[in-house]
C-alpha positions as CSV (number, residue, x, y, z in Angstrom):
1,M,-4.3,4.4,1.5
2,N,-2.4,1.4,0.0
3,L,1.3,2.0,-0.4
4,T,3.8,-0.8,-0.8
5,R,6.5,-1.2,1.8
6,H,9.0,0.1,-0.7
7,R,6.9,3.2,-1.4
8,I,6.6,3.8,2.4
9,R,10.4,3.6,2.7
10,E,10.8,6.0,-0.2
11,V,8.4,8.5,1.3
12,A,10.1,8.1,4.7
13,F,13.5,8.7,3.0
14,Q,12.2,11.8,1.2
15,T,10.5,13.1,4.4
16,L,13.7,12.6,6.5
17,F,15.8,14.2,3.8
18,A,13.5,17.3,3.8
19,M,13.5,17.4,7.6
20,N,17.3,17.2,7.6
21,A,17.4,20.4,5.6
22,N,14.6,22.0,7.6
23,P,14.2,20.5,11.1
24,K,11.1,22.5,11.7
25,A,9.2,21.0,8.7
26,D,6.0,19.2,9.6
27,P,6.1,15.6,8.6
28,I,2.4,15.4,8.0
29,Q,2.6,18.3,5.5
30,L,5.5,16.5,3.8
31,F,3.5,13.3,3.6
32,Q,0.7,15.2,2.0
33,A,3.0,16.7,-0.6
34,L,4.9,13.5,-1.3
35,I,1.9,11.1,-1.4
36,K,-0.2,13.8,-3.1
37,S,-3.1,13.0,-0.8
38,Q,-5.0,14.9,1.9
39,D,-6.1,11.6,3.4
40,A,-4.9,11.7,7.0
41,N,-4.7,7.9,7.3
42,Y,-1.1,7.6,6.6
43,P,0.4,4.1,7.0
44,E,1.5,3.4,10.5
45,Y,4.8,2.0,9.2
46,L,5.5,5.4,7.6
47,I,4.9,7.2,10.8
48,Q,7.0,4.6,12.7
49,L,10.0,5.0,10.4
50,V,10.0,8.8,10.4
51,D,9.4,9.2,14.1
52,G,11.7,6.3,15.0
53,V,14.6,7.6,12.9
54,N,14.2,11.1,14.1
55,K,13.9,10.1,17.8
56,D,16.9,7.7,17.6
57,R,19.1,9.6,15.2
58,K,22.0,10.1,17.7
59,A,22.0,6.4,18.6
60,L,21.7,5.3,15.0
61,D,24.6,7.6,14.0
62,D,26.7,6.1,16.8
63,Q,25.9,2.6,15.6
64,I,26.7,3.5,12.0
65,S,30.0,5.0,13.1
66,K,31.0,1.6,14.5
67,Y,30.9,0.1,11.0
68,L,32.9,2.8,9.2
69,S,36.5,2.4,8.4
70,S,38.9,4.5,10.6
71,D,39.2,7.2,8.0
72,W,35.5,7.9,7.8
73,T,33.2,9.8,10.0
74,I,29.4,10.4,10.1
75,D,30.0,14.0,8.9
76,R,31.8,12.8,5.8
77,I,28.9,10.6,4.6
78,A,26.6,12.1,1.9
79,K,23.3,13.1,3.5
80,T,21.3,10.8,1.1
81,D,23.5,7.9,2.1
82,L,23.3,8.7,5.8
83,I,19.5,8.8,5.8
84,I,19.4,5.6,3.9
85,L,21.7,4.0,6.4
86,R,19.6,5.4,9.3
87,I,16.5,3.9,7.9
88,A,18.1,0.5,7.4
89,F,19.8,0.4,10.8
90,Y,16.4,1.4,12.4
91,E,14.6,-1.4,10.6
92,I,17.3,-4.0,11.5
93,D,17.3,-3.1,15.1
94,N,13.7,-2.2,15.8
95,V,11.4,-3.9,13.3
96,E,11.3,-7.7,13.8
97,A,8.8,-8.2,11.0
98,V,11.4,-7.0,8.5
99,P,14.3,-9.5,7.9
100,D,17.7,-8.0,7.9
101,K,18.3,-9.0,4.3
102,V,15.1,-7.2,3.3
103,A,16.2,-4.0,5.1
104,V,19.6,-4.2,3.3
105,N,18.0,-4.9,-0.1
106,E,15.5,-2.0,0.4
107,A,18.4,0.3,1.4
108,L,20.3,-0.7,-1.8
109,Q,17.2,0.0,-3.9
110,L,16.9,3.5,-2.3
111,A,20.6,4.1,-3.0
112,K,20.0,3.0,-6.6
113,E,17.2,5.5,-7.0
114,Y,18.6,8.4,-5.1
115,S,22.4,8.0,-5.2
116,D,25.1,6.4,-7.4
117,D,26.9,3.1,-7.7
118,R,29.7,4.2,-5.5
119,S,27.3,5.1,-2.7
120,R,25.4,1.9,-3.2
121,R,28.6,-0.1,-2.7
122,F,29.5,1.9,0.4
123,I,26.0,1.3,1.9
124,N,26.2,-2.3,1.0
125,G,29.6,-2.6,2.8
126,V,28.4,-0.9,6.0
127,L,25.2,-2.9,6.1
128,G,27.0,-6.1,5.2
129,N,29.3,-5.6,8.2
130,K,26.3,-4.9,10.4
131,I,24.4,-8.1,9.7
132,K,27.3,-10.5,9.6
């Protein structure tokens, strides 16, 4: 199964979004539905992103909170934006093969596809402060 890194991030985002709404959802079933394939050889990077973000969610949220202005909290961030930020923070902190700027650009691309301009600017600001 050949998926681009961008498509892997997109499927990871969609999977994490679905699991946010239904924590008991099976990621493998979600992969099958999203990729439209019964092939069980899902990219290792997809599994790493989904498992890593799920496992480290509390730590990721704590890190994200450090970069929010004083009048913002994690609970106030739109779920789509929060999941995009979690993926980007996970990649920046845990995936050496992905340069920080690539993680930021990919997050902004996901925001462009799944959110709006205001959210994209917000995500850019948070991530920009992170990688300074």
